[in-house]
C-alpha distance (Angstrom), angle and dihedral (degrees) to the residues before:
residue distance angle dihedral
M1 . . .
R2 3.79 . .
L3 3.82 89.8 .
L4 3.80 91.6 50.5
R5 3.84 93.2 48.2
A6 3.79 92.0 49.4
S7 3.79 92.1 46.3
W8 3.79 91.9 49.5
T9 3.82 91.5 48.9
I10 3.81 90.6 53.9
A11 3.82 91.2 45.5
R12 3.83 91.4 51.5
K13 3.79 90.0 51.7
D14 3.80 91.5 51.4
L15 3.80 91.5 46.2
R16 3.81 91.2 52.9
V17 3.79 90.4 50.5
Y18 3.80 91.1 46.7
F19 3.82 96.4 49.4
R20 3.82 91.7 41.8
D21 3.82 88.3 71.0
R22 3.79 94.9 66.0
T23 3.79 95.4 176.4
G24 3.78 92.0 50.8
M25 3.80 90.6 45.6
L26 3.82 92.2 51.7
L27 3.79 90.1 49.0
G28 3.78 90.7 50.2
F29 3.81 93.0 53.1
G30 3.78 98.4 29.9
L31 3.81 98.4 46.5
P32 3.84 95.7 73.7
V33 3.81 91.3 44.6
V34 3.80 93.7 49.6
L35 3.81 92.0 46.1
V36 3.81 92.3 50.1
L37 3.81 90.9 50.0
A38 3.81 94.2 43.6
F39 3.79 96.0 47.6
G40 3.80 91.1 42.1
F41 3.80 90.9 56.6
I42 3.82 91.7 43.4
Y43 3.80 94.0 52.1
K44 3.80 90.7 43.6
M45 3.80 90.4 53.3
T46 3.80 94.2 47.5
F47 3.81 102.9 33.1
G48 3.77 101.1 27.6
A49 3.81 96.6 111.9
P50 3.84 120.3 110.5
G51 3.78 111.9 -72.3
G52 3.80 91.6 20.6
L53 3.80 92.0 -81.6
S54 3.77 121.9 138.8
R55 3.79 123.8 -114.1
T56 3.76 115.6 -122.2
T57 3.80 125.5 -152.7
L58 3.79 118.9 -111.2
W59 3.79 119.8 -175.3
V60 3.81 113.4 -148.2
T61 3.79 136.6 -173.6
D62 3.81 123.1 -172.4
E63 3.80 111.3 -146.5
D64 3.81 93.8 171.3
D65 3.82 96.0 54.7
S66 3.79 92.9 -169.1
A67 3.78 131.5 137.1
A68 3.81 90.3 -100.1
S69 3.81 94.9 48.8
R70 3.80 92.6 45.5
G71 3.81 89.5 51.1
F72 3.80 90.1 50.6
L73 3.81 90.1 50.0
E74 3.81 90.7 51.8
R75 3.81 90.1 51.5
L76 3.79 88.6 51.4
R77 3.80 88.9 53.7
A78 3.80 89.4 51.3
A79 3.82 93.7 51.1
D80 3.80 111.1 117.2
L81 3.80 96.8 -133.0
L82 3.81 100.8 40.6
A83 3.78 133.3 81.5
V84 3.80 103.9 -165.4
R85 3.77 119.8 -149.3
P86 2.96 138.2 -128.9
R87 3.77 90.7 47.0
T88 3.77 120.6 -133.3
N89 3.82 92.0 -94.6
E90 3.82 94.0 47.9
P91 3.82 125.9 86.7
R92 3.78 119.4 -99.6
R93 3.80 117.0 -101.0
P94 3.80 122.5 -143.0
R95 3.79 124.6 -122.5
E96 3.82 93.3 -100.1
E97 3.81 92.6 57.2
L98 3.81 92.3 49.1
R99 3.79 91.2 51.2
A100 3.82 89.2 49.2
L101 3.82 90.3 52.2
V102 3.80 90.5 56.5
E103 3.80 92.4 44.1
D104 3.83 91.3 51.4
G105 3.80 93.3 46.6
E106 3.82 93.4 -114.5
A107 3.83 89.5 117.6
H108 3.80 134.5 22.8
H109 3.84 99.9 -161.4
A110 3.80 130.0 28.4
L111 3.82 122.4 176.7
V112 3.81 126.0 -154.4
I113 3.81 117.6 -160.1
E114 3.77 98.3 -150.8
A115 3.80 124.4 -135.0
G116 3.80 111.8 -92.8
F117 3.81 94.8 43.4
E118 3.81 94.3 133.9
Q119 3.81 95.0 41.1
T120 3.80 90.8 52.2
L121 3.81 90.6 54.4
R122 3.79 90.5 51.7
E123 3.79 88.0 55.0
E124 3.81 88.8 53.5
R125 3.79 93.3 -114.8
I126 3.79 130.1 125.8
P127 3.82 108.7 -100.0
E128 3.77 121.8 -117.2
L129 3.80 120.8 -103.8
T130 3.81 130.1 -179.7
M131 3.79 123.1 -153.1
Y132 3.81 123.3 -163.6
R133 3.79 104.9 -160.7
D134 3.76 147.7 160.0
P135 3.83 100.5 -115.3
D136 3.80 93.6 -152.5
R137 3.82 94.9 60.9
D138 3.80 93.4 90.7
M139 3.80 99.7 164.4
E140 3.80 92.9 50.8
S141 3.81 90.0 48.0
Q142 3.80 89.8 56.2
L143 3.80 92.4 50.5
V144 3.81 92.8 46.4
S145 3.82 91.2 49.9
I146 3.81 91.4 52.0
G147 3.82 91.0 47.0
L148 3.81 91.8 50.1
L149 3.79 91.7 50.2
Q150 3.80 90.7 49.1
A151 3.82 90.4 52.0
F152 3.81 90.9 49.1
V153 3.79 96.5 53.0
S154 3.82 105.2 28.1
G155 3.79 131.8 93.0
D156 3.78 118.2 -17.7
A157 3.78 93.6 -8.2
G158 3.81 90.0 145.1
E159 3.79 112.0 -168.3
L160 3.81 95.0 -0.7
A161 3.81 95.9 89.0
P162 3.83 95.2 51.5
L163 3.80 90.3 43.8
L164 3.79 90.9 54.5
T165 3.78 91.6 46.1
A166 3.80 88.9 52.7
R167 3.79 90.0 48.9
A168 3.82 90.3 51.3
L169 3.82 90.1 53.1
K170 3.79 90.6 50.1
L171 3.78 90.5 49.5
G172 3.80 86.4 52.0
G173 3.81 90.1 61.5
L174 3.81 108.4 -90.0
P175 3.82 111.3 143.6
E176 3.79 121.3 -98.8
A177 3.82 89.6 -128.5
W178 3.80 89.0 69.9
S179 3.83 92.5 60.8
D180 3.81 95.4 124.0
R181 3.80 93.2 46.3
I182 3.82 91.0 46.4
L183 3.81 91.8 50.6
D184 3.82 92.7 48.7
L185 3.79 89.9 49.0
S186 3.83 91.3 48.1
R187 3.80 92.5 48.5
G188 3.79 91.3 51.1
F189 3.78 91.4 45.7
S190 3.81 91.6 51.8
D191 3.82 91.5 48.7
S192 3.81 91.1 49.9
I193 3.80 93.1 49.1
E194 3.81 91.2 47.9
A195 3.82 89.8 50.8
L196 3.81 91.0 50.3
F197 3.79 91.9 52.4
G198 3.80 90.4 47.1
Q199 3.80 92.0 53.6
A200 3.82 92.4 46.2
Q201 3.78 90.7 50.7
D202 3.82 92.7 48.8
L203 3.81 90.2 51.4
G204 3.81 93.0 45.7
L205 3.79 92.1 -118.6
L206 3.79 98.4 119.5
E207 3.79 109.7 122.0
E208 3.78 123.9 -154.9
E209 3.78 119.5 -147.8
D210 3.75 131.3 174.6
P211 3.78 109.7 -106.6
K212 3.77 113.6 -113.7
P213 3.80 105.6 -167.4
D214 3.76 117.4 -163.8
D215 3.77 110.3 -152.1
T216 3.76 96.2 175.7
D217 3.76 125.2 105.8
Q218 3.77 118.4 -104.9
A219 3.78 118.9 -101.5
D220 3.79 91.1 -117.7
G221 3.78 92.0 58.8
G222 3.82 97.0 -96.3
L223 3.77 123.5 144.6
G224 3.79 118.2 -78.9
F225 3.79 123.0 -127.6
G226 3.79 94.6 -99.9
T227 3.79 92.6 50.6
I228 3.82 92.1 49.3
M229 3.81 90.7 50.1
S230 3.79 93.1 49.7
R231 3.81 90.9 50.8
L232 3.78 96.0 41.9
V233 3.81 94.0 57.8
P234 3.83 105.5 55.1
V235 3.78 110.1 -135.0
N236 3.78 127.8 161.6
D237 3.80 101.6 -130.2
V238 3.79 118.3 -150.6
D239 3.80 106.5 -166.7
I240 3.79 116.4 -147.8
K241 3.78 113.5 -171.2
P242 3.81 129.3 158.4
P243 3.82 108.5 -112.8
A244 3.81 91.3 -138.5
R245 3.80 94.8 59.2
P246 3.83 109.8 116.4
K247 3.79 113.3 -117.7
Q248 3.80 93.3 -133.4
L249 3.82 93.0 51.2
S250 3.80 118.2 99.6
F251 3.78 125.4 -167.8
M252 3.80 93.3 -113.3
L253 3.81 92.2 46.9
A254 3.79 91.2 52.7
H255 3.79 89.1 46.9
N256 3.81 94.9 48.5
I257 3.81 94.2 48.5
S258 3.80 90.4 51.0
G259 3.80 97.6 39.3
I260 3.79 98.6 48.7
S261 3.82 91.1 44.5
V262 3.81 92.2 52.5
M263 3.81 94.8 45.9
M264 3.80 96.0 46.1
L265 3.80 90.4 45.7
M266 3.80 89.5 57.2
F267 3.80 92.4 49.6
G268 3.80 92.2 47.6
L269 3.79 96.8 47.1
V270 3.81 94.9 44.9
A271 3.80 88.2 52.4
C272 3.81 88.6 53.7
G273 3.79 90.4 48.4
T274 3.80 92.4 56.2
M275 3.81 88.3 66.8
L276 3.80 85.3 83.4
I277 3.80 90.3 63.7
Q278 3.79 92.4 43.6
E279 3.79 91.1 55.1
R280 3.79 90.4 52.0
E281 3.81 92.0 48.4
Q282 3.81 91.7 47.9
G283 3.82 93.6 47.3
T284 3.81 94.7 -114.6
M285 3.81 91.9 116.1
A286 3.82 92.9 60.0
R287 3.81 91.2 55.8
L288 3.81 92.1 46.5
L289 3.80 91.3 51.2
M290 3.82 89.6 57.3
A291 3.81 91.2 55.3
A292 3.81 119.5 103.2
V293 3.80 94.8 -106.1
P294 3.81 132.1 104.7
R295 3.77 110.4 -84.3
E296 3.83 93.5 -129.9
S297 3.80 89.7 56.1
L298 3.81 88.0 75.5
L299 3.80 90.7 61.2
F300 3.80 93.9 38.9
G301 3.80 90.9 49.9
K302 3.79 90.5 54.7
F303 3.81 87.9 47.1
L304 3.82 91.9 54.8
F305 3.80 92.3 44.5
T306 3.80 91.8 51.2
A307 3.82 92.6 45.5
V308 3.81 92.4 52.6
V309 3.81 90.8 49.5
G310 3.80 89.4 49.1
A311 3.80 92.4 51.3
C312 3.80 90.3 51.6
Q313 3.82 91.6 48.1
L314 3.80 93.1 51.4
A315 3.80 91.4 46.6
V316 3.81 91.1 52.8
M317 3.82 94.9 44.8
F318 3.80 94.7 47.7
T319 3.81 92.0 44.4
V320 3.80 91.6 52.7
G321 3.80 90.5 46.7
A322 3.79 91.9 50.7
L323 3.82 94.2 47.3
V324 3.80 98.1 42.9
F325 3.82 99.3 40.8
Q326 3.81 97.3 30.5
V327 3.81 92.3 -125.1
N328 3.79 116.3 151.3
L329 3.79 98.1 -132.6
I330 3.81 93.8 167.0
R331 3.80 98.5 53.5
D332 3.84 85.0 112.0
P333 3.83 103.8 30.4
V334 3.81 94.7 171.5
T335 3.81 93.6 56.9
L336 3.80 91.1 43.8
L337 3.82 90.6 50.8
V338 3.81 93.3 48.4
L339 3.80 92.6 50.2
C340 3.80 93.2 45.2
L341 3.80 93.5 49.7
A342 3.81 92.2 48.8
L343 3.80 91.2 48.1
I344 3.81 93.8 46.6
F345 3.80 90.7 50.1
A346 3.80 92.7 50.1
V347 3.82 95.9 44.5
T348 3.82 93.6 43.8
A349 3.80 90.6 51.4
F350 3.80 88.5 48.8
G351 3.82 90.2 52.3
M352 3.81 91.8 49.4
L353 3.81 89.7 49.1
I354 3.80 91.5 53.6
A355 3.81 91.1 47.0
A356 3.82 92.9 49.5
F357 3.81 93.3 44.4
A358 3.81 100.1 47.0
R359 3.79 120.1 78.0
T360 3.79 97.2 -158.2
T361 3.79 136.9 27.6
K362 3.79 89.8 -113.2
Q363 3.80 91.0 55.5
A364 3.80 91.7 48.5
E365 3.79 94.3 49.1
G366 3.81 94.5 44.9
S367 3.79 97.1 46.2
A368 3.82 92.5 42.3
T369 3.82 92.2 51.0
L370 3.79 91.2 49.5
I371 3.81 94.9 48.1
I372 3.81 95.3 42.6
L373 3.81 94.9 49.6
V374 3.80 93.2 46.7
M375 3.81 92.4 46.1
S376 3.81 91.3 46.8
A377 3.80 93.5 52.4
L378 3.80 97.5 38.5
G379 3.81 94.4 40.6
G380 3.80 95.2 51.1
A381 3.81 103.8 -105.0
W382 3.83 93.1 125.5
F383 3.79 100.3 38.6
P384 3.81 129.7 -2.3
V385 3.79 102.9 -93.3
Q386 3.82 86.7 170.1
M387 3.82 88.9 77.2
F388 3.81 93.6 55.2
D389 3.78 130.5 80.4
L390 3.79 102.6 -110.0
P391 3.80 120.9 -169.8
T392 3.78 115.7 -111.1
A393 3.81 94.6 -98.5
G394 3.82 91.6 48.3
A395 3.81 92.7 48.1
I396 3.81 91.4 51.0
A397 3.80 92.0 47.6
A398 3.82 91.5 49.0
R399 3.80 91.9 52.0
C400 3.81 90.0 52.8
T401 3.82 90.2 68.4
L402 3.78 123.8 84.6
T403 3.83 89.1 -138.3
W404 3.82 90.7 66.9
W405 3.80 92.7 57.6
A406 3.80 93.4 40.9
M407 3.82 91.1 51.8
S408 3.80 90.9 45.6
G409 3.80 91.0 53.4
F410 3.81 96.7 46.3
Q411 3.81 93.4 43.7
G412 3.79 89.0 49.3
M413 3.79 90.5 54.6
L414 3.81 99.3 38.8
W415 3.81 102.2 35.7
Y416 3.79 105.3 25.7
G417 3.81 98.4 32.0
K418 3.80 94.5 -125.5
T419 3.80 121.4 164.9
W420 3.78 127.4 -140.5
T421 3.84 90.3 -98.4
D422 3.83 91.5 61.6
P423 3.83 110.4 111.9
G424 3.80 91.2 -127.4
V425 3.81 93.9 52.6
L426 3.81 91.1 44.5
R427 3.80 88.6 52.5
D428 3.82 91.1 51.6
V429 3.80 92.3 47.5
G430 3.81 91.1 46.7
V431 3.81 92.9 52.9
L432 3.82 91.6 48.8
L433 3.81 91.3 49.8
A434 3.81 91.5 47.4
F435 3.82 90.3 49.8
G436 3.81 90.4 49.8
A437 3.81 93.1 47.5
A438 3.82 93.0 50.1
A439 3.82 92.7 46.3
S440 3.83 90.9 47.8
L441 3.81 93.5 52.7
I442 3.80 92.1 49.4
A443 3.81 91.4 45.4
V444 3.84 91.8 53.0
R445 3.80 92.0 51.8
L446 3.79 92.9 47.5
F447 3.81 90.9 46.6
R448 3.78 91.5 54.2
R449 3.78 92.4 47.4
R450 3.82 98.3 45.4
F451 3.79 104.4 28.7
V452 3.81 108.1 25.2
D453 3.82 111.0 26.5
R454 3.79 96.1 55.6
């Protein structure tokens, strides 16, 4: 009993101390709730399509502008896995602008519905389509192929479904000389299948199952689902790939190297920034304030210390990434240096802001963990949200994080081979510098109010 009474006395003391720090207590209870809500909304925005698959963005321009081509474009918009741009309320973009979007890395696939689309259908031929694409974006290519096939065979697609069936039979080995016979057979097959579905629906026997596409190649060397889809829908692919992109570099590898480096840098530098609070709690700050040095030098000294640590962390992380994965991260050292300096400035200022804002170490650690995790997920450090079709509110929220602009800059350099003089990279660097400048100004004011003018 004596042991239990003593243990309970100590526990009550610790509970009083814990609940006395109300901000820290709210962070302790609220952090898991906020993270669950934040990540739930993020995953719903990115993986909310039917079947749990993501929607990928496909830019489209209609050069035929006929009733048939407009109907095909509407079926593309209705495809489960595609988010067609421009949207219906946005102006049409010409072919040259779509190609430029792919070249600049702002888009990975852009489709051109060629002139003569409707006339080709009247002649019972498959219409011509042109696709500007990044050939190394394999997952997006699979989704686009499935979306194109769905647009070809769904709804009031008219002759498109029989034409594709005929093409599939030709791909299976039937001779080209039998084209008329193949098309008649395909048209009859499509009519029979449509009649079967109509009867099943009338009788209430139509079953709905979640599609489970298998995009892997068969064990016996046959074509995988994705390959069959890409061949079944005839598209003239125009591959656009930066010549400086390393052959051994994949999109996800470039993303992971950048994302993990950015996230761990934020954790490391915020931890360094909390030393300011620790010195105040330990009484060291009071002695430093009595020294014959400018008061702001205490904050600036911590800023320099944290920046140097951040530079060393980035150097180690990028060196390990280059050695382990054989990726030449320093093929453009000037661009890498510019991006790293901008990121270090922004993250260091963010760490100083947290340190100046928080009143206790517990508050600093809790709030920093919450903000960093949310920014990392929403800004694309964990998985590339840039490749998904985010709703307007989600896209705005993502662009309000420094991780979004850091990831955009590093992906531009690593994946698209951009230099620091590229307008996109300059934009990313400018946003990071602006974020750092704003956070620094607020941190200085809070430092004076909470550390100096007391």
